[in-house]
C-alpha positions as CSV (number, residue, x, y, z in Angstrom):
1,X,-146.8,-8.0,-33.9
2,X,-148.3,-6.6,-37.1
3,X,-152.0,-6.4,-37.9
4,X,-153.4,-9.4,-39.7
5,X,-156.7,-10.0,-41.5
6,X,-157.8,-12.1,-38.5
7,X,-157.4,-9.1,-36.2
8,X,-159.6,-7.0,-38.5
9,X,-162.2,-9.7,-38.5
10,X,-162.2,-9.8,-34.7
11,X,-162.5,-6.1,-34.4
12,X,-165.5,-6.1,-36.9
13,X,-167.2,-8.9,-35.0
14,X,-167.1,-6.8,-31.8
15,X,-169.3,-4.0,-33.4
16,X,-172.8,-4.0,-31.9
17,X,-176.0,-2.7,-33.5
18,X,-175.6,0.3,-31.2
19,X,-172.1,1.0,-32.7
20,X,-173.5,0.7,-36.2
21,X,-176.3,3.1,-35.3
22,X,-173.7,5.6,-34.1
23,X,-171.9,5.2,-37.4
24,X,-175.1,5.9,-39.3
25,X,-175.5,9.1,-37.3
26,X,-171.9,10.4,-37.3
27,X,-171.2,9.7,-41.0
28,X,-174.0,12.0,-41.9
29,X,-173.8,14.9,-39.5
30,X,-171.7,17.0,-37.2
31,X,-170.9,14.9,-34.0
32,X,-171.9,17.7,-31.6
33,X,-175.7,17.5,-31.9
34,X,-175.5,13.7,-31.8
35,X,-173.3,13.7,-28.7
36,X,-175.1,16.4,-26.7
37,X,-177.1,15.3,-23.7
38,X,-180.5,17.0,-23.6
39,X,-180.5,16.4,-19.8
40,X,-177.7,19.0,-19.4
41,X,-179.5,21.9,-21.0
42,X,-181.2,23.2,-17.8
43,X,-177.7,23.6,-16.2
44,X,-176.6,25.8,-19.1
45,X,-179.2,28.5,-18.6
46,X,-177.5,32.0,-18.6
47,X,-178.7,32.9,-15.1
48,X,-176.3,33.9,-12.4
49,X,-176.8,35.0,-8.8
50,X,-173.6,37.1,-9.1
51,X,-173.2,39.1,-12.3
52,X,-171.1,42.2,-12.7
53,X,-173.2,45.2,-13.8
54,X,-172.9,47.1,-17.1
55,X,-171.6,44.4,-19.4
56,X,-169.8,45.6,-22.5
57,X,-170.4,44.4,-26.0
58,X,-168.4,41.3,-26.6
59,X,-165.2,41.7,-28.6
60,X,-163.7,39.7,-31.4
61,X,-160.0,38.8,-31.8
62,X,-160.9,37.3,-35.2
63,X,-158.2,35.2,-36.9
64,X,-155.5,36.1,-34.4
65,X,-154.1,34.7,-31.2
66,X,-154.6,37.9,-29.2
67,X,-157.0,36.4,-26.6
68,X,-154.6,37.2,-23.7
69,X,-154.5,40.9,-24.7
70,X,-158.3,41.1,-25.2
71,X,-159.0,39.5,-21.8
72,X,-156.7,42.0,-20.1
73,X,-157.9,45.1,-21.9
74,X,-161.5,44.0,-21.4
75,X,-160.7,43.8,-17.7
76,X,-159.1,47.2,-17.7
77,X,-162.0,48.9,-19.6
78,X,-164.4,47.5,-17.0
79,X,-162.3,49.2,-14.2
80,X,-162.6,52.5,-16.1
81,X,-166.4,52.5,-15.4
82,X,-165.8,53.8,-12.0
83,X,-164.2,56.9,-13.5
84,X,-165.9,57.3,-16.9
85,X,-169.4,56.6,-18.0
86,X,-168.2,54.7,-21.1
87,X,-170.6,53.4,-23.8
88,X,-171.0,49.6,-24.1
89,X,-169.1,49.6,-27.4
90,X,-166.0,51.1,-25.9
91,X,-162.7,49.2,-26.4
92,X,-159.1,49.8,-25.6
93,X,-156.8,49.1,-28.6
94,X,-155.7,45.5,-28.7
95,X,-153.5,46.3,-31.8
96,X,-151.5,48.9,-29.8
97,X,-150.4,46.3,-27.2
98,X,-150.0,43.8,-30.0
99,X,-147.6,46.1,-31.9
100,X,-145.2,46.6,-29.0
101,X,-145.4,43.0,-27.9
102,X,-144.3,42.0,-31.4
103,X,-141.4,44.5,-31.4
104,X,-140.3,43.6,-27.9
105,X,-140.5,39.9,-28.7
106,X,-138.2,40.4,-31.7
107,X,-135.7,41.9,-29.4
108,X,-136.2,39.2,-26.8
109,X,-135.7,36.5,-29.4
110,X,-132.5,38.0,-30.8
111,X,-131.1,38.4,-27.3
112,X,-132.0,34.7,-26.6
113,X,-130.2,33.7,-29.8
114,X,-127.1,35.5,-28.6
115,X,-127.5,34.0,-25.1
116,X,-127.7,30.4,-26.4
117,X,-124.9,30.7,-28.9
118,X,-122.8,28.2,-27.0
119,X,-125.6,25.5,-27.3
120,X,-125.6,23.3,-30.4
121,X,-127.9,24.4,-33.1
122,X,-129.7,21.1,-33.0
123,X,-130.2,21.2,-29.2
124,X,-133.7,20.9,-28.0
125,X,-133.6,24.4,-26.5
126,X,-132.3,26.2,-29.6
127,X,-134.7,24.3,-31.8
128,X,-137.6,25.2,-29.5
129,X,-136.7,28.9,-29.7
130,X,-136.5,28.7,-33.5
131,X,-139.7,26.7,-33.9
132,X,-142.0,29.7,-33.1
133,X,-140.2,32.9,-32.2
134,X,-143.2,35.2,-32.8
135,X,-146.4,33.7,-31.5
136,X,-149.5,35.8,-30.9
137,X,-150.1,34.4,-27.4
138,X,-148.7,35.5,-24.2
139,X,-148.7,35.5,-20.4
140,X,-149.8,37.9,-17.7
141,X,-146.4,39.3,-16.9
142,X,-145.8,39.9,-20.6
143,X,-148.9,42.1,-20.5
144,X,-147.5,43.9,-17.5
145,X,-144.2,44.4,-19.3
146,X,-145.7,46.0,-22.4
147,X,-148.5,48.0,-20.7
148,X,-146.4,49.4,-17.9
149,X,-143.8,50.5,-20.5
150,X,-146.0,51.8,-23.4
151,X,-149.4,52.4,-21.8
152,X,-152.7,51.9,-23.6
153,X,-154.9,53.8,-26.0
154,X,-158.6,53.7,-27.0
155,X,-159.4,51.6,-30.1
156,X,-160.3,54.7,-32.1
157,X,-156.7,56.0,-31.6
158,X,-155.2,52.9,-33.1
159,X,-157.8,50.7,-34.8
160,X,-157.4,47.2,-36.1
161,X,-155.9,46.5,-39.5
162,X,-156.2,43.5,-41.7
163,X,-153.0,42.0,-40.3
164,X,-154.0,42.5,-36.7
165,X,-157.2,40.6,-37.2
166,X,-155.5,37.9,-39.5
167,X,-151.9,37.8,-38.3
168,X,-150.7,34.6,-40.0
169,X,-149.0,36.2,-43.1
170,X,-147.3,38.9,-41.1
171,X,-146.1,36.4,-38.5
172,X,-144.7,34.1,-41.2
173,X,-142.7,36.9,-42.8
174,X,-141.3,38.2,-39.6
175,X,-140.5,34.7,-38.5
176,X,-138.5,34.1,-41.7
177,X,-136.6,37.3,-41.0
178,X,-135.9,36.3,-37.4
179,X,-134.6,32.9,-38.4
180,X,-132.3,34.5,-41.0
181,X,-131.1,37.0,-38.4
182,X,-130.5,34.2,-35.9
183,X,-128.3,32.4,-38.4
184,X,-126.2,35.6,-39.0
185,X,-125.9,36.3,-35.3
186,X,-124.6,32.8,-34.6
187,X,-122.2,33.0,-37.5
188,X,-120.9,36.3,-36.2
189,X,-120.4,34.9,-32.7
190,X,-118.6,31.9,-34.1
191,X,-116.4,34.4,-36.1
192,X,-115.4,36.1,-32.9
193,X,-117.5,39.3,-33.2
194,X,-117.7,41.3,-29.9
195,X,-120.6,42.5,-27.9
196,X,-120.7,45.9,-29.4
197,X,-120.8,44.6,-33.0
198,X,-123.5,42.1,-32.1
199,X,-125.6,44.9,-30.6
200,X,-125.1,46.9,-33.7
201,X,-126.3,44.0,-35.9
202,X,-129.3,43.5,-33.6
203,X,-130.3,47.2,-33.7
204,X,-130.2,47.1,-37.5
205,X,-132.5,44.0,-37.5
206,X,-134.9,45.7,-35.0
207,X,-135.2,48.8,-37.3
208,X,-136.3,46.4,-40.1
209,X,-138.7,44.6,-37.8
210,X,-140.2,48.0,-36.8
211,X,-140.6,48.9,-40.4
212,X,-142.4,45.6,-41.2
213,X,-144.8,46.1,-38.2
214,X,-145.6,49.6,-39.2
215,X,-146.4,48.4,-42.8
216,X,-148.8,45.8,-41.4
217,X,-150.2,47.5,-38.4
218,X,-149.6,51.2,-38.8
219,X,-147.4,53.4,-36.6
220,X,-148.6,53.6,-33.0
221,X,-149.7,57.1,-31.8
222,X,-147.6,59.1,-29.4
223,X,-150.6,61.0,-28.0
224,X,-154.2,60.2,-27.2
225,X,-157.1,62.5,-28.1
226,X,-160.2,60.8,-26.6
227,X,-163.8,61.9,-26.7
228,X,-167.1,59.9,-26.2
229,X,-170.8,60.2,-25.5
230,X,-171.7,59.0,-22.0
231,X,-173.7,55.8,-21.8
232,X,-176.5,57.2,-19.5
233,X,-177.1,60.9,-20.3
234,X,-175.3,60.9,-23.7
235,X,-173.4,64.0,-22.7
236,X,-170.3,64.6,-24.8
237,X,-167.0,64.3,-23.0
238,X,-163.5,65.2,-24.3
239,X,-160.4,64.4,-22.4
240,X,-157.2,66.5,-22.6
241,X,-154.6,65.2,-25.1
242,X,-152.1,63.0,-23.3
243,X,-149.5,60.3,-23.9
244,X,-150.5,56.6,-23.9
245,X,-148.7,56.2,-20.6
246,X,-150.5,59.1,-19.0
247,X,-153.8,57.8,-20.4
248,X,-153.1,54.5,-18.7
249,X,-152.1,56.0,-15.4
250,X,-154.8,58.6,-15.1
251,X,-157.8,56.9,-16.8
252,X,-157.4,53.2,-15.9
253,X,-157.8,52.5,-12.2
254,X,-156.6,48.9,-12.5
255,X,-152.8,48.8,-12.8
256,X,-151.5,45.4,-14.1
257,X,-148.5,45.4,-11.8
258,X,-150.7,44.9,-8.8
259,X,-151.6,41.4,-9.8
260,X,-150.0,37.9,-9.3
261,X,-150.6,34.7,-11.3
262,X,-152.0,31.7,-9.4
263,X,-151.9,28.4,-11.3
264,X,-153.1,24.9,-10.7
265,X,-150.5,22.4,-11.8
266,X,-151.0,19.0,-10.1
267,X,-147.7,17.7,-11.5
268,X,-145.7,19.9,-9.1
269,X,-145.8,20.7,-5.4
270,X,-148.3,23.3,-4.3
271,X,-147.4,26.6,-2.5
272,X,-144.2,26.8,-4.6
273,X,-143.2,29.3,-7.3
274,X,-142.5,28.5,-10.9
275,X,-141.3,30.2,-14.0
276,X,-140.7,29.0,-17.6
277,X,-137.3,29.2,-19.2
278,X,-137.1,31.7,-22.1
279,X,-140.7,32.7,-21.8
280,X,-141.0,36.5,-22.0
281,X,-141.2,39.5,-24.3
282,X,-139.3,42.5,-22.8
283,X,-135.6,42.2,-22.1
284,X,-135.1,43.2,-18.5
285,X,-138.8,43.0,-17.8
286,X,-140.7,40.9,-15.3
287,X,-140.2,37.2,-15.7
288,X,-143.2,34.9,-15.7
289,X,-143.9,34.1,-12.1
290,X,-146.5,31.5,-11.1
291,X,-147.6,30.5,-7.6
292,X,-149.0,26.9,-7.7
293,X,-152.0,26.3,-5.5
294,X,-154.8,23.7,-5.2
295,X,-157.8,24.3,-7.5
296,X,-159.9,25.3,-4.6
297,X,-157.8,28.5,-4.1
298,X,-158.3,29.4,-7.8
299,X,-162.0,29.2,-7.2
300,X,-161.8,31.0,-3.9
301,X,-160.0,34.1,-5.2
302,X,-161.8,34.2,-8.5
303,X,-165.1,34.3,-6.6
304,X,-163.8,36.8,-4.0
305,X,-162.7,39.1,-6.9
306,X,-166.1,38.9,-8.5
307,X,-167.8,39.7,-5.2
308,X,-165.6,42.7,-4.9
309,X,-167.1,43.9,-8.2
310,X,-164.1,43.2,-10.5
311,X,-163.6,40.7,-13.4
312,X,-160.9,38.0,-13.4
313,X,-158.3,37.4,-16.1
314,X,-157.8,33.6,-16.6
315,X,-156.2,31.0,-18.7
316,X,-157.7,27.5,-19.5
317,X,-157.7,24.6,-22.0
318,X,-160.4,26.0,-24.2
319,X,-162.0,23.6,-26.6
320,X,-162.3,20.6,-24.3
321,X,-165.9,19.4,-23.8
322,X,-166.9,22.6,-25.5
323,X,-170.0,23.4,-27.5
324,X,-169.0,26.2,-29.9
325,X,-172.4,27.5,-30.8
326,X,-173.6,27.8,-27.1
327,X,-170.2,28.6,-25.8
328,X,-170.7,26.1,-23.0
329,X,-167.8,24.3,-21.3
330,X,-169.2,21.2,-19.4
331,X,-167.5,17.9,-18.9
332,X,-170.8,16.2,-18.7
333,X,-172.6,17.5,-21.8
334,X,-171.4,14.9,-24.4
335,X,-172.3,11.3,-24.3
336,X,-169.1,9.8,-25.6
337,X,-169.5,6.5,-24.0
338,X,-173.1,6.1,-25.4
339,X,-172.0,6.9,-28.9
340,X,-168.5,5.4,-29.1
341,X,-168.7,2.8,-26.4
342,X,-165.5,4.2,-24.8
343,X,-164.5,7.3,-22.8
344,X,-160.9,8.7,-22.3
345,X,-159.8,8.2,-18.7
346,X,-157.0,10.4,-17.5
347,X,-156.6,12.6,-14.5
348,X,-155.7,16.3,-14.9
349,X,-152.1,15.5,-14.0
350,X,-151.9,12.7,-16.6
351,X,-153.4,15.0,-19.3
352,X,-150.6,17.5,-18.7
353,X,-147.9,14.8,-18.7
354,X,-149.1,13.0,-21.8
355,X,-149.8,16.1,-24.0
356,X,-153.6,15.9,-23.8
357,X,-154.0,19.3,-22.0
358,X,-152.4,22.7,-21.7
359,X,-153.3,26.4,-21.5
360,X,-154.7,27.5,-24.9
361,X,-157.0,30.5,-24.3
362,X,-157.4,33.5,-22.0
363,X,-160.8,35.1,-21.1
364,X,-162.2,36.7,-18.1
365,X,-164.8,35.7,-15.4
366,X,-167.6,38.3,-15.1
367,X,-170.2,36.3,-13.0
368,X,-171.0,33.2,-11.1
369,X,-174.0,31.3,-9.8
370,X,-173.6,30.5,-6.1
371,X,-176.7,28.6,-4.6
372,X,-177.2,29.0,-0.9
373,X,-175.2,26.5,1.1
374,X,-172.5,26.0,-1.5
375,X,-168.9,27.0,-1.0
376,X,-168.2,27.4,-4.7
377,X,-170.4,28.3,-7.7
378,X,-172.1,25.7,-9.9
379,X,-171.3,27.7,-13.0
380,X,-169.3,30.7,-14.1
381,X,-170.1,33.5,-16.6
382,X,-167.2,34.3,-19.0
383,X,-166.6,37.2,-21.3
384,X,-164.9,35.7,-24.4
385,X,-163.4,37.5,-27.4
386,X,-165.0,35.5,-30.3
387,X,-167.6,38.0,-31.3
388,X,-171.3,38.6,-30.4
389,X,-172.8,35.9,-32.5
390,X,-172.0,32.8,-30.3
391,X,-173.2,31.9,-26.9
392,X,-175.2,34.5,-24.9
393,X,-174.3,37.5,-27.1
394,X,-170.7,36.5,-27.0
395,X,-170.6,35.4,-23.4
396,X,-169.7,31.9,-22.4
397,X,-170.6,29.5,-19.5
398,X,-168.3,27.1,-17.6
399,X,-169.5,24.5,-15.2
400,X,-167.7,24.0,-11.8
401,X,-166.7,20.5,-12.9
402,X,-165.1,21.8,-16.0
403,X,-163.2,24.4,-13.8
404,X,-161.7,21.5,-11.8
405,X,-160.4,19.7,-14.9
406,X,-159.3,22.4,-17.4
407,X,-158.8,25.7,-15.5
408,X,-155.1,26.5,-15.0
409,X,-154.5,30.2,-14.1
410,X,-156.0,33.4,-12.8
411,X,-154.5,36.8,-12.2
412,X,-155.6,38.4,-8.9
413,X,-154.7,41.3,-6.8
414,X,-151.7,40.6,-4.5
415,X,-153.4,42.4,-1.6
416,X,-156.3,39.8,-1.9
417,X,-154.1,36.7,-1.4
418,X,-151.5,37.9,1.2
419,X,-153.9,36.6,3.9
420,X,-152.5,33.2,3.1
421,X,-149.0,33.1,4.7
422,X,-147.8,30.5,2.3
423,X,-148.6,32.8,-0.7
424,X,-147.4,35.9,1.1
425,X,-144.0,34.3,1.7
426,X,-143.5,33.6,-2.0
427,X,-144.5,37.2,-2.9
428,X,-142.1,38.6,-0.3
429,X,-139.2,36.4,-1.6
430,X,-139.5,35.8,-5.4
431,X,-136.0,34.2,-5.5
432,X,-137.3,30.8,-4.5
433,X,-138.5,29.8,-7.9
434,X,-138.4,26.5,-9.9
435,X,-137.5,26.9,-13.6
436,X,-139.7,24.8,-15.9
437,X,-138.3,24.0,-19.3
438,X,-139.1,26.3,-22.2
439,X,-141.5,23.7,-23.7
440,X,-143.5,23.1,-20.5
441,X,-147.3,23.2,-20.9
442,X,-147.5,25.9,-18.3
443,X,-146.0,28.2,-21.0
444,X,-148.3,27.1,-23.8
445,X,-150.7,30.2,-23.5
446,X,-147.8,32.2,-25.1
447,X,-147.9,30.0,-28.1
């Protein structure tokens, strides 16, 4: 049935004076201040019973999708405080990890093109691979692959460039190259080219990709010369020159390979392992490996990690029920029903199934508020990577209710979770894994 004038008249007749008042407000202003509930403001006070000491200056990923790298490197720099009295402004170079992730991802994509040559060009899988071969985002195991292979360096050793902070144009050009190379590789395979010839073609393409990355980001350093003034006594410290890998292994106590990803995906059975098809960056590196657990276990191990004095890398659906200026995530802070007369009603599982929710941003937990008598915190303190100007000097706040609905992943030390025999069994035998399709929302953080 098509819409008729009578339908429109009926819809108009259902508008109440309250709806028209809402229209007067929202046609003249930003919806956020109209929708905000003043009654929720006390719950958003930046006071936490558990707060990690020595907070660093908030960082900014700017106009790039490097949140997963920032969250990880912010976690690693915190672990360095036990060894070095670093100033609050210290950062590890996000661009250094970014460069090698891009280069490795070009190789991973070209290998995937060769590996899917038997599939029709218009198949859903091949079209998915071609749709976005060089995104900025990524997953925990992808961080492990790059950092364990190339190490890390201080920001001063490899600073940001224009294209690392605004990656769109670089990504578009590299993506156009990758698609043209994909066409040539598929044509070569159809023409009967052998494995050695295909590898030769691929190596030529990778040399060109390296050149483009160097032009945009600069050539990464092969050695690290690092000096700083200590935060407390301001004494000057100079470390011996070393390779990026040596710097990582000698100066960063937290090693990324010691962690496991726990997710909360109510669509699938708990205490089972999952991966996502064709989600990766380093050929021959670790595949994405998730252990699916109830949301209470994400809270339990996130809280336990904070109580141990360490921050927690995490992935969530950032932007839902979110106040950008205050950096508050709270499912109860907006009065949608009062203003619109209607409220979306979907469970977490339904939102995943119907495309309303997926992992979109990585940050790290650095604190929590745990009133006496409660099992879990009422709110969580978060170090974001959107600069110092928003929230509490760049730090955000998440309510416990928001955690339930939009938190999807944390990376925690394996030795912390092996107390649970169900998790330990999956860590001992990683062959029992269910493969989710390449376009599954559990892989969306890499996009």
